[in-house]
N, C-alpha and C positions, 0 to 999 in steps of 0.2 A: 267930611267925606262924601263923595257923590257914588252912589251904587245904582246899577241897572239890574233889575231883577226880572228874568223872563220866566213867566208862570204859564200853567195850564190848568191848575186846580184851584178853584175860587176859595175853598176853605183854607187851603195851604196859604195862599196869598194873604188872606185875612190874618192868619196867625203870624206870618213874617212881618207884615206891616205894623201889626199892634205891638209886637215885641220891640222892633227897632224904635217906633215912636216912643215907647215907654222908657227904654233904656238909653237911647241916643237921640234925643230930640234935635240935636244939632246936625245930624246926618240928613242928607237928601236922597231919599229911596225913590226911585221911579220904577213902577211896575209896568212891564210890557207883555201883553199877551204873545204867546209864540206865534200866532198867525200874523202879527205885525212884524215879525222878523222872519220872513219866508223865502228870502233869496239872498244870494251872496252879496248883492248890492246893499241890501239892508244890513247885513253883517258889517260891511266896510264902514258904512256910515256910522254904526253904533261903535265900533272899535276906535274910530278916529275922533269920537267926540271926547269930552273931558271927564269921563267916568274914571274913578280909581279902580273899581272892581265891577266886573259883570258876572252875575250869578246865572248859570245855565244848567239845564238838564240834558242828560246824555241822549235821550230819545227825541230830542228835538227834530222836527220834520227834516227827512233826507239827510241826517248826519251833520247838520249845519254846526252843531257844538263842535264837532271835530275840526271843521274847516275853520271856525273862528279861532280856535286854539293855534291851529297850524299857522294861520295868517299872522297872529300876534307874535309867534316865535319868528317867522320869516322877516317880518318888518322891524322886530325888536321894539314893539310898541309898549309905552309905559302903562297901559291899561292891563289889569290882570283879569284872566278869564278863570273863574273858579267854578268847579262842578258842584252844583247843588241838587243832588239827585239820590234816589233810592236805588237806581239802577245798579244791578250786580255786574261788575267786570273786575278784572285784576286790579287790585289796589295799587300794586307797584307800578303797573302800567299807567294808571290814571294819574297818580301823584307825579309820575315822571314826565307827564305831558301837559297837564292843567297846572294852574298856580295854586292848587289845593283842593281838597274834597270835603264838603260839608254835607252830612246826612240829615235830611229834613226831620227825621224822627229822633235819631240818636243825639243830634247836636243842637236841637231847637232850643234846649234850656241855656245853652252857652253861645247862642248864635252870635250876638254882638261881639263877644270876646274873641270867638273864632275869626270873624271878619277883621277885628283889629290886629289879630296876630298876623294873618295873611297880608295884610295891607302893607305892614313893615317888614315882612320877610324878604330875604333876598331872592331875586328871581333867577331861575335857571333857564336861560334862553338857549334853544337848540338852533344852531345856525345851519347844520348839515341837512340838506333836503332828504337825503336817503334815510337818515335817522328819524326825521319826521315822519316820512312814509311808513318806515318800519314800525313805529309806535302807533300810528293810526290804524294799521292792520291788526296789530296785537290787541288793541282795544276792541276793534270791530269783532274779531273773532272770540272774544271772551265776554261780550255783552249779549244777553239774551234778548233784550229790548231792540237792539240795532239789527240783530239777525232776523228777529220775528218781523219788524217793521219792513225789512227788505224782501222777506219771502212773500209777504202779503201784497207788497207793491208791485212786485215783478212776477208773482205767481210761479215762484220757484220753490216749491213746498219741500222739496228733499234736499236742498243745498245745505252743506254744512260748513265747508271751508270757504272762507272769503278772501279775496285778493284786494290789491290796490285799485284794479280796474273795477271791481264791484263798488268800492267806495266812490270812485269817480262817476260810475253810473248813477249812483243814488244822488250825488251832488248835481249831475246834469239834469235831473228830473225835478229840480227845485223851480217849480212854476208857480208864479203868483196868479190869482184870479185876474180875469179880464176887468178893465175899469169901464167906466160908463161910455168912453168913446170906443170901446171894442177892442183896443189895443192892450197887449200885455206889457207889464213893466219890464224893462230890460233885465232879464235874470240869467242870460246866456252870454258868456264873455265873447266868444269867437264863433262866427260862422265861417267854415272854410269851404270855398267853391272851387271845384276841381273837375277835370274830366276824368272818367272811369279809367282810361289807360294811364293815368298819372297817380293811381292808387298808392304806389310804394312811397313816392314823395310826399303825397298828402298824409299818409299815416305816420311818416317820420316826423313831420312838422306837428301833427296832433299829438303824438307822445312827448315831444319837447315842450309844447305849450302846456300839456297836463302836468308834466313835472315841475312847472312853475306854479301849480295850483289853479290853472285856468280851466273853465268848462269850455269844451269844443264841440261843435256840431260838425261831424264827418258823415255824410249820408250813409255811406255803406255800413257804418259800425253804430250809428245813432238811432237808425230806424229799425223798429221791431218787425219781425216777419208777420205778414198779414195786414199791416198798417196801410193806411191811406197816404203813400209815401209822398206824393204831390202836395197834399195838405200839410204833412210834417215838415217839409222843406219850406213852404210858405210861411207857416207859423214860426219855425225856428229862425228864419230870416228876420221876422218881425221882432222876435225876442232878443236878438243879439244886440250886443254893445258895438261891435265893429265886425267888418267882412274882410277876410283875406281872399284874394283872388289869385289862385295858382295858374300862371299863364306859361305854357310851354307850347312847342310846336303841335302837340296833340290836342290842346285845348283851344287853339286858335280858331277852330271851326266848330267848336262845341256851341250848339244853340242853348243848352241849359246854363253853361258858364255865363254866356252873354245875357241871358234872361235874368240870372241871379244878379249880375252886376247892375242891370238896369233897376231891378227891385231895390237893391241897396241905395242906389242913387234917389230913387222916388221916396224912400223911407227916411232919407237924410242921414244914413249910416256912414261912418267913416270907412272909406274903402282904400285898402292897400293892395295894389298889384304885386304880385311876387313873381319875378321874371327869371325864367331858366331857357336860355337859347333862343330868346325872342326879343324884339324891340319894342318898346312902348309905343312908338309912333305908329306901329302896324295895326294898332287897335283903335276903335272908334271912342268917341265921347260916351260917357264921361270917364272911361277908364283911362284915356290918354292925358287927362288933366289931373289925375290923381298922383300923388307922390309915390313913386315905385321904389321896390327894394329888390335887389338881386338875391337869389337863393342858389346860386350856382355851386358854392362850395360849403362845406361844413361850418366854416368860420361865419359866412354870411348868414347861414340859417341861425346860428347862435345869436348873432347881433340882432336879427329880426325878432326872435323870440324874447330876448332881453329888453328890447325897445317896446314891444307889446305889453310885456309883464309889468314894465314900469308905468305904463299908462293905466293898466287895469288897476294896479295897486296904489295909485296916487289918488 
């Protein structure tokens, strides 16, 4: 059996590795510090590897454990995501969402047996996105660790009830440190470029993309008050995996939309023009040479979102 164990406490790590080696020497256990799984890109790579079980703790940076389990459900992946955590949350919510729960103290004496049982147990895969989101919110609101981490990170000391938007905000904040070349690893799925007058269409697309589990930078909703908004835009563009360019009669003469399009081209980002009542030939290079998609109708928007989600999750 191949097991990935995401850890943050060295003493606990030593205990787990020692017990597995003594009781199940044929198992392959790989211990990964939580900082090595610090973005959704890392999560995807881990889930798509050949591990049978991944042990995670609920207070992983920016709720990535929840996103890992959600992605495993949506994609019906064979790898099981098992909670290995002391974090208190509603047990029925945890066991209904993760592929099992092992307590590091209570279950350490029977660790290999518990893992063996979970490895052969029948999986309960949740296909309905609304149900996945409901369970995420349920766990978020019953976990002191997740709520405390959120309050500290976003300086919202008195917040008590958390929503799906709060969870998404936490996920959007999953930023890996800059590398030696000064560039951040792509940890943001989509940068949405739009003119301020097209706010309503941009917000609709953002919510549709987020319902597919994607992180989206939409300047009006992603930049905190008082922040250096120009720098936030620049860094978010660098961090993104793809850029969606909302082109309408209102954005046709927007210097910022054109600037962001040029930045995406310079950074080698995939650029998708999203057209509403304009012709792609009316725009300069590199926009004109990019494969465009119409977003005139609700059906076209759904097709675009499905196409983007498919690329992000592959």
